[in-house]
C-alpha positions in Angstrom: 4.7 -25.0 3.1 2.7 -23.1 0.5 -0.5 -24.9 -0.6 -0.9 -25.8 -4.3 -3.9 -23.6 -4.8 -2.1 -20.6 -3.3 1.0 -21.3 -5.5 -1.2 -21.2 -8.6 -2.6 -17.8 -7.6 0.9 -16.4 -6.9 2.4 -17.8 -10.1 -0.5 -16.2 -12.1 0.5 -12.9 -10.4 4.1 -13.5 -11.8 5.6 -14.6 -8.5 8.1 -17.5 -8.8 8.3 -19.7 -5.7 11.8 -20.7 -4.7 12.2 -23.7 -2.5 9.7 -24.2 0.4 9.1 -20.6 1.5 10.8 -18.0 -0.6 9.8 -16.1 -3.8 11.0 -13.6 -6.4 9.3 -11.3 -8.8 10.3 -8.6 -11.3 9.7 -5.1 -9.9 7.8 -2.8 -12.2 10.7 -0.3 -12.0 13.1 -3.0 -13.2 10.8 -3.3 -16.2 10.5 0.4 -16.7 14.3 0.8 -16.5 14.8 -1.8 -19.2 12.0 -0.7 -21.6 11.6 3.1 -20.9 14.8 4.2 -19.2 12.9 5.3 -16.1 14.2 4.4 -12.7 12.7 4.2 -9.2 13.3 6.7 -6.4 15.8 4.3 -4.7 18.2 4.7 -7.6 17.6 8.5 -7.4 18.2 8.7 -3.7 20.4 5.8 -2.6 23.5 5.3 -4.7 24.7 2.7 -5.9 21.2 1.3 -6.5 20.4 0.4 -10.1 16.8 -0.4 -10.8 17.5 -2.8 -13.6 19.8 -4.8 -11.4 17.5 -5.1 -8.3 16.3 -8.5 -7.2 13.1 -8.2 -5.3 12.5 -11.2 -3.2 11.5 -12.6 0.2 12.7 -15.6 2.3 9.4 -15.8 4.1 6.1 -15.5 2.2 4.0 -15.6 5.4 3.5 -12.7 7.8 2.6 -12.0 11.4 0.6 -9.0 10.4 -2.5 -8.9 8.1 -2.3 -5.3 7.1 -5.3 -3.7 5.5 -3.2 -2.0 2.8 -1.1 -5.1 1.9 -1.4 -6.2 -1.7 -0.7 -9.9 -0.9 -3.1 -12.8 -0.3 -3.5 -13.5 3.4 -4.5 -16.8 4.8 -8.3 -16.6 5.2 -8.8 -13.9 2.6 -10.6 -16.3 0.2 -12.8 -19.3 1.0 -10.7 -22.4 1.3 -7.4 -20.5 1.2 -6.2 -21.1 4.7 -2.6 -22.1 5.6 0.0 -21.7 8.3 1.9 -18.5 7.5 4.3 -18.6 10.4 6.5 -19.8 12.1 8.4 -21.5 9.4 8.7 -25.3 9.8 12.3 -26.0 10.8 12.2 -29.4 9.0 11.5 -27.7 5.7 13.8 -24.7 6.2 15.9 -23.9 3.1 19.6 -22.9 3.3 20.5 -19.3 2.6 22.7 -20.4 -0.4 19.8 -22.3 -1.9 17.5 -19.3 -1.5 19.9 -16.8 -3.1 20.9 -19.0 -6.0 17.3 -20.1 -6.6 16.1 -16.5 -6.7 18.8 -15.4 -9.1 18.0 -18.4 -11.4 14.2 -17.8 -11.3 14.7 -14.1 -11.9 16.8 -14.8 -15.0 13.9 -16.8 -16.4 11.4 -14.0 -15.7 13.7 -11.5 -17.5 14.5 -13.7 -20.5 11.7 -12.3 -22.6 13.1 -8.8 -22.4 16.2 -9.9 -24.4 14.2 -9.9 -27.6 12.4 -6.6 -27.0 13.7 -4.0 -29.5 13.1 -1.3 -26.8 15.7 -2.9 -24.5 19.3 -2.0 -24.7 21.3 -5.3 -25.1 24.1 -4.2 -22.7 21.6 -3.1 -20.0 19.7 -6.4 -20.4 22.9 -8.4 -19.9 23.6 -6.3 -16.8 20.1 -7.0 -15.5 20.7 -10.7 -15.5 23.4 -10.2 -12.8 21.7 -8.4 -9.9 23.8 -6.1 -7.7 21.1 -5.6 -5.1 18.8 -7.9 -3.1 15.7 -6.3 -1.8 13.9 -8.3 0.9 10.5 -6.7 0.6 8.5 -8.5 -1.9 5.8 -10.0 0.4 5.5 -11.3 3.9 7.9 -10.5 6.8 11.5 -11.4 6.0 12.7 -11.5 9.6 10.5 -14.6 10.1 13.3 -16.5 8.3 15.6 -17.4 11.2 18.8 -17.3 9.1 18.3 -13.8 7.8 21.8 -12.7 8.7 23.3 -15.6 6.8 21.1 -14.7 3.8 22.6 -11.1 3.8 26.1 -12.6 3.9 25.3 -14.9 0.9 24.2 -11.9 -1.1 27.3 -10.0 -0.2 29.5 -12.9 -1.4 27.9 -12.5 -4.8 28.5 -8.8 -4.9 25.0 -7.7 -3.9 24.0 -5.0 -1.4 20.9 -5.8 0.6 17.8 -3.8 1.4 15.8 -5.3 4.3 12.2 -4.0 4.9 10.6 -5.2 8.1 7.5 -4.4 10.2 9.8 -4.2 13.2 8.0 -7.0 15.1 11.3 -9.0 15.7 13.7 -6.6 17.4 15.7 -9.5 18.9 16.4 -10.9 15.4 17.7 -7.5 14.3 19.8 -7.1 17.4 21.5 -10.5 16.9 22.3 -10.1 13.2 26.0 -10.7 12.6 25.7 -9.0 9.2 23.3 -6.1 8.9 21.8 -5.2 5.5 23.3 -2.3 3.6 20.1 -0.4 4.2 17.5 -1.3 6.8 13.8 -0.2 6.6 11.2 -0.3 9.3 7.6 0.3 8.1 5.5 2.5 10.4 1.7 2.2 9.9 0.3 4.5 12.6 1.3 7.3 15.1 -0.4 5.6 18.0 -1.3 2.1 19.3 -5.0 2.2 18.4 -4.4 3.4 14.8 -1.4 1.0 14.4 -3.4 -2.1 15.5 -6.4 -1.1 13.2 -4.1 -0.9 10.2 -1.8 -3.9 10.9 -4.3 -6.4 12.3 -1.4 -8.2 14.0 -1.4 -12.0 14.5 0.9 -11.7 17.5 0.7 -10.0 20.9 2.3 -6.7 21.7 2.9 -5.6 18.1 3.0 -1.9 18.9 5.4 -2.6 21.8 7.7 -4.7 19.7 7.8 -2.1 16.9 8.8 0.5 19.5 11.5 -1.7 20.8 12.9 -1.9 17.3 12.8 1.9 17.1 14.6 2.1 20.5 17.2 -0.3 19.0 17.6 1.7 15.8 20.3 4.2 16.9 22.7 1.4 17.9 22.5 -0.4 14.6 25.6 0.3 12.4 24.0 0.6 9.0 21.9 3.0 6.9 18.5 3.2 8.5 15.2 4.3 7.0 11.7 4.7 8.4 8.9 4.3 5.8 5.6 5.8 6.7 2.9 4.3 4.6 0.1 6.8 4.2 -3.5 5.7 3.9 -6.0 8.5 3.5 -8.8 8.6 6.0 -7.0 5.9 8.2 -3.6 6.9 9.4 -2.9 10.4 8.0 -3.4 12.1 11.3 -1.4 13.1 14.4 1.8 14.2 12.7 3.3 15.0 16.1 3.0 11.3 17.0 4.9 10.3 13.9 7.5 12.9 14.7 8.1 11.4 18.1 8.7 8.0 16.6 11.1 9.5 14.1 13.1 11.5 16.7 13.6 8.6 19.1 14.8 6.2 16.4 17.3 8.6 14.7 17.0 7.2 11.2 19.2 8.5 8.3 16.1 9.0 6.2 12.4 9.0 6.4 10.1 8.1 3.5 6.6 9.4 3.6 4.9 7.2 1.0 1.4 6.8 -0.4 -0.5 3.6 -0.1 -1.1 1.9 -3.5 -4.6 0.6 -4.2 -3.5 -2.7 -5.8 -3.9 -6.4 -5.3 -5.9 -7.9 -2.5 -6.0 -4.5 -0.7 -8.7 -3.4 -3.2 -11.1 -5.8 -1.4 -10.2 -4.2 2.0 -10.0 -0.5 1.3 -11.8 2.0 -0.9 -9.9 3.5 -3.8 -10.0 7.0 -2.2 -7.8 5.6 0.6 -4.9 6.1 -1.8 -3.7 9.7 -1.3 -2.5 12.0 -4.0 1.1 13.1 -4.1 0.0 16.6 -2.9 -1.7 14.9 0.2 1.5 13.1 1.0 3.7 16.1 0.6 1.4 18.3 2.8 1.4 15.6 5.6 5.2 15.3 5.3 5.4 19.1 5.8 3.3 18.7 9.0 5.6 16.0 10.3 8.6 18.2 9.5 7.2 21.0 11.6 7.2 18.8 14.7 10.7 17.2 14.1 14.3 18.0 13.2 13.8 16.3 9.8 13.2 18.4 6.8 12.0 17.7 3.2 15.0 16.8 1.0 13.3 15.6 -2.2 10.2 14.1 -3.7 9.3 11.6 -6.4 5.8 12.1 -7.8 5.5 8.8 -9.8 5.7 6.9 -6.5 4.0 9.6 -4.5 6.9 9.6 -1.9 8.6 12.4 -0.1 12.1 12.1 1.5 13.0 13.7 4.8 16.5 14.0 6.2 
């Protein structure tokens, strides 16, 4: 499903392709946890998360959005790099068991070099080889994989909790899931339809409507729920009241107001100053809080993210 030339680019970026449409990569916070003892905000806020035991992966490398701020390579970004991102070909669809096992195996290989690093605690390294968390957020839109519920079940069988990060474009998929992830994220990219479409550049119809249907569904989903607001300076850091309305109707357990990172392919789409400082993010989070029942609970400066509860 993924063209050879695209695979080469991804592998150079330290992705490892698993099967026909999945991939895994070592998160920088997994590396920092092993070599420096520093952990990401998820470990700080969402027990029992452990950064060194997090498996960052995706079961669908394609996406139905081409967001301006996305770090990944979209079809059409480069001359000659054009391929079918979605829907997945049913004839080439990999089984959930194959995906989970393949990702664990590929992740072990990626981590193998850390075993000889004198900065890495041996016990912690051995723990890292056995992930306790599967984060479906690496790249693409994971709900494009039709057996997403079964994938969560396979992770659970192996003692892993699951974090699923979605753009909210597939509300019916979420509604029909037999087994919900341990924590479900919906990414919000704008407070109104015009801003949202400008940022997400959707490849489907009614993207704003679908996302709102997901938010309407949110209160009924029996799992921990998070809204992640990705802040892009000069683009969507406006209308805090609009964001507050989306938050109030969806009734999440947590809201993350997080800065856009000027990395990867997004550097060709956005200027460097579109990446806000932590102070910018915190100030905007305060404005959202003024219009909602959610208040600032904590912050994590290294990732420029503020938590509201």
